[in-house]
N, C-alpha and C positions, 0 to 999 in steps of 0.2 A: 471484575476481571478486565473490563475494557475501559476503565478509567472514568466512569460516570458516577456522579453522586446519585443517591436515591431520588431526590427531588428533581434534579436535572434530567435524570433518565426518564421520569414520568412525563416531563414537559416535552421531550423530543421523541416520544413514542418508543423509547428504549431500543436503540439500535442493536443491543446485545441479543435481542430475540432474533433479529434478522441474521446476525452473524452466526448464532447457534444453529439456526435453521439452514443457513448456507453450508456450514460444515457438515450437517446431517446429510443434505442432498449431495454434497461432494463425495462423502463416504459411500453413498449409494450409486455413485457414478453418474448422477444427474448434474453434470457440470454447467450446462446453460442455465438451469434453474438456480443453481448455487450462485452463478455469476450475477444474475438479476438481483438476488438477495444481498450479495456483497455490495453491489452498486447502490442499492437502496440504503444499506447501512452506512456506506461512505458519505452519502448526502446528509445523513442525520448525525454522524459521529462527531463528538466534541474533541476526543483525544484519540489519536492514531496509535494503537498499541502494537507492540512487536508481534503478538499472536495474530492480529488481523493481517499484518504484512505477510506473515508466513502463510496463512491459509489462503489469502487472496493470490499470492504468488504461486502456490501449489495448484490451485484451481485453474489459474491462467495457463500453467504448464499443460494441464490435461485438455485445455481448449485449444492447444497449439498456438497460443499467444505468447510466443517465446520471449520477445523483447520485453513485454509487460511482466512476464514471470521473472525474468532476470532482474529487472528493476525492483520489484517488490521483495524478492528474496534477498537482494543486496541490502534493502532497507532493514529487513529483519536482522541481518548480520551487523549492520551499523548500530542497531539498538541493543542487541543482545551479545554480540561477539561470538566467540567459539564455545561459550559455556551455557548458551541458552538451551531450553528444553528441546527445541527443534533444530538446533544448530547442525547436528550430523545429517539429518534428513534434508535440511536446507542446502548444505554443501553438495549432497548427492543430486538433488533436483537441479541445482544451479549448474552443475557440470553437464547434466543431460540437456538442460534448456540451452546452454551455450553451444553445445554440439549440434543440436537440432536447428538452432538459429543460423549457424554457419552453413549447415547443409542446405537449408531452405533458401538462404539468401541468393544463391545462384539460380534457383528456379523462379524467383519472383513472387512466390506465394506469401512470404512474410509481408511484403509491401502491400499486397492485396488485403490481407487480414488487418494490418495496421491502419490502412486507409479507411476501411469500413469501421474499425473500432474508434478511430478518431472522432467520427461524427456521432456515434452512438453514445459515447461516454463523456459528455461535456455538460456543464451547467450553463444556462443563459445568464450572462451578466455583462455589464458595460466594461470596456477595457480599462476604465479609470477606477472601477470598483476594487476595493482591497478586501481580502478575505483572510480571516484568522487562520494561520498555518496549523493544520491538524497534526503535524509532526511535533512541533514544539509547544502547541497550545497557546500561541501568541506571546510566549515568553522570550523567544529568540535564543533560548538556551535549552539543551536537553540534559537531563540529569539521570544518572544511574548509579548503582552501588557496585563496587568492585568486590572481589572475593573476601576482603577483610571488612566489608560493611562501610567503607569510606564512600562518601558521595563524590562522584566525578561530574564535572561540568564540561559541556561541549557546546560551542556555538552552533546553532541550527544551520545545517548545510544548504537549506532550501529557502528560508525566509529572509526578509530584510526587516529588521525590527519587529519580528513576529508576525508579519503579514505577507501575503502573496497577492500578486495582481491576478485578475481573472484568467489571463492567459497562462500564468504560472500554475494556478490551481488546477486548471483543466489538464495541463501537462502532467501534474503530479498524480491526479486520479487515473490518468492513462498509463502511469508508470514511465513517462518519458521526460520528466524534469530532472535535469542533471544537477548534481550538487555544485554549489558555488566554489570557486577556487579561493583558498585562504591566503 
């Protein structure tokens, strides 16, 4: 479901368990506990799935992390388009997150939340380190099938030759990395 082979999943302590648990706690309304599990999964994940983007974006919305929610929900739409399993709910949440972000921007509360989030959700690495992009899995290309089963190819909007710098990776996991201009 989340793009890991059986052997590779065992080697990385199977992040799917963290994701499934995070979704479970999110459904119970325990959003902080779910966020911790999503972050743990993100550190271990080899392939960034569209479902992960949706669930992480949804949970971020419930934590009032609107900028992060907007970014992750948009990533889901980039990967799945309007025909994905959660596309309708994503569009609804995205509209609410954007409205809340605009409303909170004038009060300054979003900046406070984002400043705190910036330091909590980063990995320690050297600025010169390169990390395999979890969006394209290091291929620098994202593939998906259209409604006719044809494979569509798209250059990864985040990586350069399939890798991210440490700074770019930290921005990505915070939901703050903007796509490259083509």
